[in-house]
C-alpha positions as CSV (number, residue, x, y, z in Angstrom):
1,X,102.3,91.6,86.3
2,X,105.7,92.4,85.5
3,X,108.5,93.1,87.8
4,X,109.0,96.8,86.8
5,X,105.3,97.6,87.7
6,X,105.3,95.4,90.9
7,X,108.5,97.6,91.8
8,X,106.7,100.7,91.1
9,X,103.4,99.9,93.2
10,X,105.6,98.2,95.8
11,X,107.5,101.9,95.9
12,X,104.6,103.8,96.1
13,X,103.2,101.9,99.0
14,X,106.7,102.6,101.2
15,X,106.1,106.1,100.3
16,X,102.6,105.9,101.3
17,X,103.5,104.4,104.7
18,X,106.2,106.7,105.4
19,X,104.1,109.7,104.7
20,X,101.3,108.3,107.0
21,X,103.9,107.5,109.6
22,X,105.5,110.9,109.2
23,X,101.9,112.6,110.0
24,X,101.4,110.7,112.7
25,X,104.8,111.3,114.3
26,X,104.7,115.1,113.5
27,X,101.1,115.3,115.1
28,X,101.8,113.7,118.1
29,X,105.2,115.2,118.8
30,X,105.5,118.0,121.1
31,X,107.1,121.2,119.6
32,X,110.8,121.4,119.8
33,X,113.8,123.3,118.5
34,X,116.0,121.1,119.3
35,X,117.8,118.9,116.3
36,X,117.6,115.1,116.7
37,X,120.7,113.4,117.2
38,X,121.3,111.0,114.4
39,X,122.8,108.2,116.4
40,X,119.4,108.0,118.0
41,X,117.4,107.9,114.8
42,X,115.5,104.8,113.5
43,X,117.0,102.5,111.0
44,X,113.9,100.6,109.9
45,X,114.4,99.2,106.4
46,X,111.0,99.6,104.9
47,X,111.7,96.6,102.2
48,X,112.4,94.3,105.3
49,X,109.1,95.4,106.8
50,X,107.2,94.8,103.4
51,X,108.9,91.4,102.8
52,X,106.5,89.6,105.6
53,X,103.7,90.7,103.2
54,X,101.7,89.1,100.2
55,X,100.0,91.4,97.8
56,X,96.6,91.1,97.0
57,X,97.1,92.0,93.6
58,X,99.6,89.1,93.0
59,X,97.2,86.7,94.7
60,X,94.2,87.8,92.5
61,X,96.4,88.4,89.2
62,X,95.5,92.1,88.8
63,X,97.1,95.0,88.1
64,X,96.6,98.9,87.8
65,X,95.9,98.9,84.2
66,X,93.2,96.2,84.4
67,X,91.0,98.1,87.0
68,X,88.0,99.9,85.2
69,X,86.0,100.8,88.4
70,X,86.4,100.8,92.2
71,X,83.6,101.2,95.0
72,X,84.6,101.7,98.7
73,X,81.3,100.5,100.7
74,X,80.2,100.7,104.4
75,X,77.8,98.0,104.8
76,X,76.2,99.5,107.9
77,X,75.7,103.0,106.7
78,X,75.3,102.1,103.1
79,X,77.7,104.8,102.1
80,X,79.9,104.5,99.1
81,X,82.1,106.1,96.9
82,X,83.0,105.2,93.4
83,X,85.9,105.5,91.1
84,X,85.4,104.8,87.4
85,X,87.5,105.0,84.1
86,X,86.5,107.4,81.2
87,X,86.8,106.4,77.9
88,X,90.3,107.9,78.0
89,X,91.3,106.2,80.9
90,X,91.1,109.0,83.7
91,X,89.7,108.4,86.7
92,X,86.2,110.1,87.6
93,X,83.6,109.7,90.6
94,X,80.7,109.2,88.6
95,X,78.4,109.8,91.7
96,X,80.1,112.6,93.2
97,X,79.8,116.4,91.7
98,X,82.8,118.4,91.9
99,X,86.4,117.7,90.9
100,X,88.1,114.6,91.8
101,X,91.7,114.7,93.3
102,X,93.3,112.3,90.8
103,X,96.5,111.9,92.6
104,X,94.1,110.6,95.3
105,X,92.1,108.7,92.8
106,X,95.4,107.0,91.6
107,X,96.6,106.3,94.9
108,X,93.2,104.4,96.2
109,X,93.6,102.5,93.1
110,X,97.4,101.5,94.1
111,X,96.4,100.6,97.6
112,X,93.6,98.3,96.1
113,X,96.2,96.5,94.2
114,X,98.7,95.8,97.0
115,X,96.5,95.2,99.7
116,X,99.1,93.7,101.7
117,X,98.4,90.6,103.9
118,X,100.6,88.6,106.2
119,X,99.1,85.3,106.4
120,X,95.7,83.1,106.0
121,X,93.3,81.3,107.8
122,X,91.7,78.3,106.4
123,X,87.9,78.5,106.4
124,X,86.6,75.0,107.8
125,X,83.1,73.9,107.9
126,X,83.1,74.5,111.7
127,X,84.6,78.4,111.4
128,X,82.3,81.0,112.8
129,X,82.7,83.8,110.5
130,X,80.8,86.1,113.0
131,X,84.1,85.5,115.2
132,X,86.1,87.4,112.7
133,X,83.8,90.5,112.0
134,X,81.5,88.9,109.6
135,X,77.6,89.1,110.8
136,X,76.9,88.1,107.8
137,X,78.6,91.4,106.2
138,X,81.9,93.2,107.4
139,X,82.6,96.3,108.5
140,X,83.9,97.5,105.3
141,X,83.7,96.6,101.6
142,X,86.1,97.0,98.4
143,X,84.5,96.1,95.0
144,X,86.7,96.0,92.1
145,X,85.7,95.6,88.4
146,X,88.3,94.3,85.7
147,X,88.6,94.6,82.1
148,X,86.5,91.7,80.6
149,X,83.9,92.2,83.4
150,X,85.9,90.2,85.6
151,X,85.1,91.4,89.5
152,X,86.7,90.8,92.9
153,X,85.1,91.6,96.1
154,X,87.1,92.1,99.4
155,X,85.0,92.3,102.8
156,X,86.8,93.7,105.8
157,X,85.8,92.0,109.3
158,X,86.9,92.9,112.5
159,X,90.6,94.3,113.7
160,X,92.9,91.3,115.1
161,X,93.6,91.3,119.1
162,X,96.6,93.1,118.6
163,X,95.0,95.8,116.2
164,X,97.5,95.8,113.9
165,X,95.6,93.8,111.0
166,X,91.9,93.2,109.8
167,X,90.7,90.1,108.8
168,X,89.2,89.7,105.3
169,X,87.4,87.5,103.0
170,X,87.8,87.9,99.3
171,X,85.5,86.1,96.6
172,X,85.3,82.8,97.3
173,X,85.7,83.0,101.0
174,X,87.7,80.0,101.1
175,X,90.5,81.7,103.7
176,X,90.6,84.6,105.7
177,X,93.1,87.0,105.0
178,X,94.8,88.6,107.9
179,X,95.4,92.1,106.0
180,X,97.8,94.8,106.8
181,X,95.9,97.8,109.0
182,X,97.1,101.1,107.5
183,X,96.3,100.3,103.9
184,X,92.7,99.3,105.1
185,X,92.6,102.5,107.3
186,X,93.5,104.6,104.1
187,X,90.8,103.4,101.6
188,X,88.2,104.0,104.8
189,X,89.3,107.3,105.2
190,X,88.7,107.9,101.4
191,X,85.2,106.4,101.9
192,X,84.3,109.0,105.0
193,X,85.9,111.9,103.0
194,X,85.6,111.5,99.2
195,X,88.3,113.4,97.4
196,X,86.1,115.5,95.8
197,X,86.2,119.6,96.3
């Protein structure tokens, strides 16, 4: 992935986080007519926050243009939501009748490419995957089909003890990824309420 594409994806991810935080803050803030004091405004630098993460697209060597299909799946309820590219490269939702929100479809793909994680835990012979929420499956799955019929599977387990990250397994399951919660929650919302009208 070239630097320009990575920069664009990072920018979009920062915007998604900002929107998420803004919506959360707006829904929980009391109605007030006062104007906030600029000296009391937070000075969080999004690039500083993101600098603590590595992105799954980098780790797996994939970018937006590589993806031909994405399936979000709940292993418990068996519910799925699939995005696929048509012959012109546009996103479609082949299993859902109706009109797909193309902006949301693009955001789903961008989130899948980013999937930020802060660290990994080595899977050793005595590691009990069930301790991380894999009994044997996780609670959520992201399946990605790339050009050339290459595929990746990301399985999401439990939240960590601070409830800020999910545990995740990818493909060969040699390491457990400690994945940023908001990106996973965003994809899970899309599975529960597909962006199709």
